[in-house]
N, C-alpha and C positions, 0 to 999 in steps of 0.2 A: 688658764689657757696656755697650752704649750707655745713656745716661741718658734713656730714653724715658718721658716722663710718661704716666701712665695716664688722660689725658683726651683727648676728641676734640673739644673745644669749638672750637678754632681752625679745624680742618678742616671741621667740620659747619656752624658758623654763618657763617663767612666765605664758604664755598661757596654757602650759601643766599642771602646778601646779594648775591653777584655773579651769582646765577641760573645757577650752574654745574650740572653733572650731579649728581644726588643722590648724596651720599657715603655710605660705609658707616658704620654705627654699631657700634662694637666694644666688647664688655664681657666678662662671665664666659665662660670657655672650658672645655669639657668638664665642665660642671656640670649643675645641675638647677633647674627652675623652682620657686619657693617657693609651691607650690599651697596649702599649709595655713597660710600666713601666719606661719610660725615666726619670721621675722625682720622683724616688723612695725615695729620701731624703726629699720630701715634705709630711708632715703629717697633721693630724687633732688634735687640742687641744680638747679633749673629757672630758665630765663630766658625772657622773652617779648619778642619784637621789636615794633617800632612798628606792624607790620602785623597784630599779634595772634597770630602763630605761636609755639608753645611749642617749646623745645629742652631736652634734658637736657644740662647742662653737666658735671656730675660726680655722684658718689654721696656718701653721708654717713650719719651716725648721730645719732639723738636721744639726748642725754646729760643733759638736764634739761628741765623744763617750758618753758624759754625758749631753749635752746641746741641747735644742730645742728652737729655736728663734721664738718669736711671738710678739704680740703688747701689750703694757701696758694697753690700755683700755680694753683688754680682761682679763688680769690677775687681774686688779683692780676690775672689776666686779665680778670675781670669788671670790676674797678675801673678798670683802666688802658686798657681797650679797649671793652668792651661798653657801659659806662655812657655813653661818649661817642657811641655809636651809638644811644642811646635805649632800650636794653634795661633791663628791670626784673627783679628777683630774687624767686624763690619757692622753697618746699620742697613736695614732694609725697611722701606715703607710700602712694600707690595701688599696688595689686598689679601693674598694668600701665599704662603711660603712653603714649598716642599723641602724636606730635610732628610738626613740620614741616607738611606738607600734610594730615595727619590730625588736626591739633590739634582738641581737643574741649572744649566748655564744661563737659562733665561731669567733667573732671579736677579733683580736689580740690587746689587750690593754696593754700598758706599764705603770706601775704605776709611777706617778710623785712623786718624793721624796722632791721636793722643788719648790716653786713658788716665783720668784723674779721680782717684778714690779720695773721699773727704778725709783730710788729716785728722779731723775730730771724730772719725768713725770709731765706735767702741761697742762693747757688749752690755752697756747699762740699759735698764728698763726705763729710766727717766728721760734720757735723750741720747739715743744711739748715734745720731748724726748720719743716718743711713741713706745718704744721697750721694750721687757721683755724676760726673759728666764724661761723655765721649766727645772728642773734638773731631770735626770733619771739615772738608774743604767747602767753602761757600759755593764754588762752581758746581758742586754735586747736588746741591739742595734747591736749585731754582724751581720755583713754582709751589713750594711747600710753605704754608703759612704758619709761623711760630705760634705756639700756645701763649695765652696771656696769663701771667702770674698775678697772684693777689697782692694787695697792699699789706704792709706790716700790721699784724694783729687783726686781720680781716675777720677771722672766725670768732675771735673773742668779742669783737664789737658786734658781730651778727648775733652771737649768743646773748649778749647783754640786752639786745632788742627783742629777744625771744624769736629770732629769725631762723633758728636751727630746729625748732620743735617739730616741724613737719617737712624738713628739708630732705630732698632726694639728690643723691650724688650718682655719678656715672663712671664706674671703673671700666677701663678699656685695656685689652690685651689680646694675645694670640692663642686661639684654640677653641675647639668645640667640645666642651668637657662637662657634660651633665653626669652627675653621680647616679649610678644605677643601683637600686636596691631591690631585694626580693629574689628568691630562687637561688640563694647562695651568698657568698661573700660580696659585699658592695664593691663596685669598681667604677673607675672613670672611663668614659668612652674616649677612644682615640680617633684622630683623623689626620691624615697626611695627604695633601698639604694642609697647613694650619691656617685658618682664616682669622682676620682681625675681628674681634667680637667686643660687645659692650653689654652691660647689665645696669639695672637700677637698684641702688642700695639706700635704704633710709637711715637717717641719723640715729645714732645710739648714744654716744657720749663724746665729750671733748676733754682732753688732758693738755697739759702744757706743751707736749711734743706730738701727741697723736690725736687723730680723729678715728673714732670707732664707729663702724657702720654695720647695720644688720644685713645679713644675706640669707636669712631664713626663708627658704622657699615656701614653707607652709603659711607664711604671712605675706607672700607675694614678692619677696625680695630675691635678687640674684647677687652675684658678687665675683670675687676673684678666687684663684687657687694657684697651685704650683705652675710656674711659668709666667705669672703676671707681675712678679717682682719688678719694681722700677717703673711700672706702668702708671698712667695718670688716673686721677679721680677728679672728674670735672664737676663743676657746679654752675648752673646758669643763674647769673645775678644781674638784674637791670639790663637784660638783653645781651650780656657778654658771657661767653663760656670761659670760666676761670679754671685754671689748673691749680686746684687747692691743695692737693696732697699726692704722695707717691705710695703705691702699694708696697708693703713690707712683710706683713705676717698675718696670721689668723689661726683658726682651729684646723686640726688635721683632716677632718672630714669635709672641709670647705662648705659647711652648711650653716654656720652660726654667725661668725663675726669676721669682718675684714678690718684689719688694723693698719692704718695708713699714716705716713709721716707728713706732718704739716709743713707747708712751704711759706707760711706767713710769720713764722717765728724769727726772733733775732738771730738764733744760731743758724737756721737754714739760710736766711738771707745773707749772713756774713760769708758763707761759703759761695753762694750763687753770685754775689756781687762782683766777684773776680772774673765772671764769665758772661754776664748778661746785665743789661740795664734794668733795674728794678723799679716798679711803680712806687 
């Protein structure tokens, strides 16, 4: 499977800078709009250009009054490329977010005070350390409930009890992006403003660093696509909605597998422990 990162930043922003044709914005596939705001602690990692246009870089999750969790390949791109172009970073938890030529002053943007890419972030397949945090002011996040992180080795222990066999996870991110096939080249539907969406993905496999989830629509599963990088994959356990993993990669067509980075491993917890109290 190609290591396709679940972000559309490079395509979306560079195309806009070069005044190219409007690109597609790709996110949750075969899912549902979060009309009742169930996933209010899931937000968007936003960037603003020097011309005042907003773009959704990636997705992410509020995990403490001052910490927004996302993916390192998103923050690294921001730090290494977009900062040099004059972009500034924000977080938004709005239910729907207009972007590019529909940028609106009504969008609630929380300024990012610090961007922290995991020092252990790398390109290895075994453990890429692909998580990062955005720091915000606690005064800007009143009323948002932080997501609950899992205990160490939670997924391993669940697997040992055969608890993953029929497990269903919920990826969340921004966009209405069903893949359209038939009558020509397949394409992803676009929508602007982008709504927060969720889907249901069944367990496929567990590795030391990753959780692999099915998003095969023919078997009733949905999942993530470009733009969902950094977004949460929730799992309801004993009445608690746990943030078990962060969306990282998957197949190019967004029809087979969602590959998400585990948050219950020692390496993930080592990074997170500097920013949030862990269970």
